[in-house]
C-alpha positions in Angstrom: 0.1 0.1 0.1 1.2 3.2 -1.0 2.2 6.1 1.3 -1.1 8.3 0.1 -2.9 5.4 1.1 -2.1 5.5 4.8 -2.5 9.3 4.6 -5.8 9.2 3.0 -6.8 6.5 6.0 -5.8 8.8 8.4 -7.6 11.7 6.8 -4.0 13.6 6.4 -4.6 14.5 10.0 -3.2 13.3 13.0 -4.4 10.1 14.6 -4.6 9.6 18.4 -3.0 6.4 19.7 -6.2 5.6 21.7 -7.7 5.1 18.1 -5.7 2.4 17.3 -5.8 0.6 20.8 -3.9 2.4 23.3 -4.9 2.2 26.8 -3.8 1.8 30.6 -2.2 -1.2 30.4 0.0 -0.3 27.6 1.3 3.0 29.2 1.9 1.1 32.5 4.3 -1.2 30.0 5.4 1.8 28.7 6.5 3.2 31.5 8.4 0.6 32.8 10.2 -0.2 29.0 11.5 3.7 29.2 14.2 3.0 31.9 17.8 3.6 29.7 15.9 4.0 26.6 17.7 7.4 26.0 16.6 10.5 25.1 12.5 11.5 24.5 11.3 8.4 24.9 7.4 8.1 23.0 5.1 5.4 22.3 4.0 4.2 18.9 2.9 1.4 17.0 4.1 -0.3 13.9 2.4 -0.1 10.8 4.6 -1.4 8.2 7.9 -3.4 8.0 10.8 -3.0 5.6 13.6 -4.4 4.8 15.8 -1.3 6.7 13.4 0.3 9.2 9.5 0.4 10.2 6.8 2.8 9.5 5.6 4.0 13.1 2.1 6.0 14.1 3.2 8.5 16.8 1.2 11.7 18.3 3.3 13.1 16.4 2.6 11.5 13.4 4.0 8.9 11.2 7.5 8.3 11.7 10.3 5.6 10.0 12.3 4.6 13.1 15.3 1.8 13.1 16.7 -0.4 15.3 20.4 -0.9 16.9 21.0 -4.2 16.2 19.0 -7.1 14.5 17.4 -9.1 16.9 18.4 -12.5 17.6 15.2 -14.1 18.8 12.8 -13.6 16.0 9.5 -14.0 18.6 11.3 -10.6 20.0 12.1 -8.7 16.5 9.6 -5.7 15.9 6.4 -6.7 13.8 3.4 -5.1 12.5 1.1 -4.4 15.5 3.3 -4.0 18.0 3.4 -1.3 20.3 7.1 0.1 21.1 9.1 2.8 22.8 10.9 5.5 20.5 14.1 7.2 21.5 16.8 9.5 20.1 20.0 7.6 20.1 22.7 9.8 19.0 24.9 9.7 16.0 21.5 8.1 14.6 19.4 10.3 12.5 16.0 8.3 13.2 13.6 7.2 15.7 15.1 3.9 17.5 13.0 1.1 18.5 14.5 1.1 22.5 11.8 -1.3 23.5 8.9 -3.7 22.5 6.1 -3.6 24.5 5.2 -7.4 25.7 2.5 -8.8 23.4 -1.3 -9.2 24.4 -1.6 -11.7 21.2 0.6 -12.8 18.6 -0.2 -14.7 15.0 2.8 -16.7 14.3 3.6 -19.4 11.9 7.2 -21.7 11.5 9.1 -19.3 8.9 9.3 -20.8 5.7 13.1 -20.1 5.0 14.1 -21.4 8.3 11.7 -24.6 9.6 13.2 -24.2 13.0 12.5 -20.9 13.6 9.0 -18.5 14.0 7.8 -15.7 12.2 5.1 -13.1 13.7 2.4 -12.2 11.1 1.0 -9.7 13.2 0.8 -8.8 17.0 -1.7 -7.7 19.5 -4.7 -8.5 17.5 -8.0 -8.6 18.8 -9.9 -10.6 16.8 -8.7 -12.6 13.6 -10.6 -13.7 10.8 -9.3 -16.4 8.4 -10.6 -15.8 4.7 -11.7 -18.1 2.4 -13.1 -17.3 -1.2 -16.4 -18.4 -2.3 -14.9 -18.5 -6.1 -12.7 -21.5 -4.9 -13.3 -25.3 -3.3 -13.0 -25.1 0.4 -9.5 -26.9 1.0 -10.3 -28.3 4.6 -6.6 -29.0 5.5 -6.0 -25.7 4.4 -8.5 -24.5 6.5 -7.9 -26.4 10.0 -4.1 -25.1 9.5 -5.0 -21.3 9.2 -7.4 -21.9 12.4 -4.8 -23.7 14.2 -2.5 -20.9 13.7 -4.8 -18.3 14.3 -6.6 -19.9 17.8 -2.7 -20.0 18.7 -2.9 -16.2 18.9 -5.1 -15.8 21.6 -7.5 -13.4 19.8 -11.0 -14.0 18.9 -11.2 -16.0 16.3 -14.0 -15.7 12.6 -13.9 -17.5 9.8 -15.1 -15.4 7.0 -16.4 -16.3 3.4 -15.5 -13.6 0.8 -17.3 -13.2 -2.7 -20.8 -14.4 -1.8 -22.1 -12.7 -5.1 -20.8 -15.9 -6.8 -22.1 -18.5 -4.8 -26.1 -18.0 -5.3 -27.4 -21.1 -4.0 -25.0 -21.0 -0.9 -23.2 -24.1 -1.9 -19.6 -22.2 -0.8 -21.0 -21.8 2.3 -22.2 -24.8 3.3 -19.2 -26.2 2.5 -17.1 -23.9 4.8 -19.7 -24.5 8.2 -19.3 -28.4 7.6 -15.2 -27.8 7.2 -15.2 -25.3 9.9 -16.5 -27.4 12.7 -17.4 -25.5 16.3 -16.2 -21.9 14.3 -17.9 -18.5 14.1 -18.2 -18.1 10.4 -19.5 -14.8 9.0 -20.5 -14.7 4.9 -19.8 -11.3 3.4 -19.8 -9.8 -0.1 -17.5 -6.9 -0.8 -19.7 -5.8 -4.0 -22.7 -6.4 -2.4 -22.0 -5.3 0.9 -23.1 -8.4 2.8 -21.5 -9.2 6.3 -19.7 -6.0 5.8 -21.5 -4.2 8.9 -20.5 -7.2 10.8 -17.2 -7.1 10.0 -16.5 -3.8 10.9 -18.1 -4.2 14.2 -15.5 -6.1 15.5 -13.0 -3.3 15.2 -15.4 -1.6 17.9 -13.9 -0.4 21.1 -10.3 0.4 19.1 -9.9 -3.2 18.3 -7.7 -4.7 15.7 -9.1 -7.1 13.1 -6.3 -8.9 11.3 -7.3 -10.6 7.7 -5.7 -13.9 7.2 -5.7 -16.0 3.7 -4.5 -17.2 0.9 -3.8 -14.6 -2.1 -7.3 -13.8 -3.9 -9.1 -14.7 -0.9 -10.4 -11.2 -1.1 -8.8 -9.7 1.7 -8.0 -6.5 0.1 -11.5 -6.0 -1.1 -12.9 -6.7 2.4 -10.7 -4.3 3.4 -11.6 -1.6 0.9 -15.3 -2.4 2.2 -14.8 -1.7 5.7 -12.7 1.7 4.7 -15.4 2.9 2.2 -12.8 3.9 0.0 -10.3 1.8 -2.1 -6.5 1.6 -0.2 -5.3 -1.8 -1.4 -5.0 -2.8 -4.2 -7.6 -5.8 -5.4 -5.8 -7.7 -8.2 -7.2 -10.8 -10.3 -7.8 -14.4 -9.7 -6.7 -16.7 -12.6 -10.2 -18.3 -14.2 -8.7 -21.6 -14.5 -8.1 -22.4 -10.4 -8.9 -18.8 -8.6 -5.6 -18.2 -8.2 -4.8 -15.3 -7.1 -1.4 -12.6 -7.0 -0.3 -11.1 -4.0 -1.6 -7.7 -4.4 -0.9 -6.5 -0.4 2.9 -7.2 -0.3 3.6 -6.3 3.2 1.8 -6.5 6.5 -0.1 -3.4 6.9 -1.6 -1.7 9.9 -4.4 0.7 8.9 -6.2 2.9 11.0 -10.0 3.4 10.7 -11.5 6.6 10.8 -14.0 6.1 13.6 -11.0 4.0 15.7 -9.7 0.5 15.7 -7.9 -0.8 13.3 -7.1 -3.5 10.2 -4.0 -5.2 10.1 -4.1 -7.0 6.2 -1.5 -9.4 5.3 -0.2 -10.7 1.9 -1.4 -14.2 1.0 0.2 -17.0 2.8 0.9 -19.9 1.1 2.7 -22.1 3.4 1.1 -22.4 6.9 3.8 -24.2 9.1 2.5 -24.7 12.6 5.0 -23.5 15.5 4.8 -25.1 18.7 3.1 -23.2 21.7 1.7 -20.9 19.1 -1.1 -23.4 17.3 -3.8 -24.9 18.9 -5.4 -28.1 17.6 -8.4 -28.1 20.8 -10.0 -25.4 19.3 -10.0 -26.3 16.0 -10.9 -30.4 16.5 -13.3 -30.0 19.4 -15.3 -33.2 18.4 -11.8 -34.8 19.0 -11.4 -33.0 22.1 -15.3 -34.2 23.5 -14.4 -37.9 22.5 -11.1 -37.6 24.2 -12.9 -37.2 27.3 -13.8 -41.0 27.7 -10.0 -42.0 26.9 -9.1 -45.1 29.2 -5.7 -43.1 29.5 -5.0 -39.4 30.1 -2.1 -39.5 28.2 -3.9 -41.4 25.2 -2.4 -40.4 21.6 -5.5 -41.2 20.2 -3.6 -44.1 17.8 -3.3 -47.5 19.3 -4.2 -47.4 22.4 -6.8 -49.4 24.2 -10.1 -47.8 25.3 -9.1 -45.0 23.1 -12.5 -42.7 22.9 -11.3 -41.1 20.0 -10.7 -44.4 18.1 -14.2 -45.4 18.9 -15.9 -42.4 18.4 -14.4 -42.7 14.5 -15.8 -45.9 14.4 -19.3 -45.2 15.6 -18.9 -42.1 13.0 -19.1 -39.1 15.7 -15.8 -38.2 14.4 -14.8 -38.1 10.9 -12.1 -40.7 9.8 -10.5 -37.3 7.6 -10.3 -35.1 10.6 -8.7 -38.0 13.0 -5.9 -38.3 10.3 -5.6 -34.3 9.8 -5.3 -33.9 13.8 -2.8 -36.4 13.5 -0.4 -35.1 10.9 -0.9 -31.7 12.5 0.4 -33.4 15.9 3.2 -35.1 14.6 4.2 -32.3 12.4 4.5 -29.7 16.1 6.2 -33.0 17.5 8.9 -33.0 15.0 9.3 -29.2 14.9 10.0 -29.3 18.7 12.6 -31.9 18.0 14.2 -30.0 15.0 14.3 -27.1 17.3 16.2 -28.7 20.0 18.1 -30.2 17.9 19.2 -26.3 16.4 19.6 -25.0 20.5 21.8 -28.5 20.5 24.2 -27.4 18.1 
């Protein structure tokens, strides 16, 4: 998104931090973090990350800030949506991010470039919307992965069906509800306006809504519909497979004129799970319920006698493909834990 688009969202005027979710809790953290921060410490929220710095919203407007050194721990590196303390440092022209305030939530996946490292997609989300397009078949396995990452953030999660104008018979909506067992589902249409008010309401109280989904799912169109004007480019999709291009190239925090913010993310192709930041229980509630009848408290739901989940599969309470999907994701998390331990040992 261009600088002009961000300015348009702000109405070209100073945007108060309270509108982005700043509250007494953040102020207390800022006070604690200012010790040793440098001169003239001030708070801000990261709007966008670049290779060499960060766009940060502050009470003085939008600034470009840098860090003094690369953070070795990926989970502590500044990310879009983070609240930070900026300070002036001698011999550095730009404001410096002196501290990143402790996050209330984070959307985290395994880094596609390093299987033994995490990557923070968005920080301090209040709601994570997992967006699925009605112009393509619903892929339950991909949806389960996205939901595991979304629920692992500790934010509220909603599954959003976009492009409902392309689904006049409601087939895509039915398929989505069947795949998203136990999930909140919202049907939307950027062109028709269906569900846009409900989506906008998720930012009330100056909350932050993160949109997560693959390229071409319709995230940019939803952003523009909520904002009421075109702030992000809308790409076309291939007719053969409904695959889209990356019209959003960086994770960007967009303030709303009435308070609150949208955090738009580029299309996510690789959705690797990261231990501690993926919640399988929230994605497979029927398996959790069946597991309550297992004979052993540490049952792995594979070959143990008296397994309630295996019994539920046999009587049709739990679908066979769902338990296989659960096992695959559980195995993936365990393999990543092993890989991380091996990396740390070396």
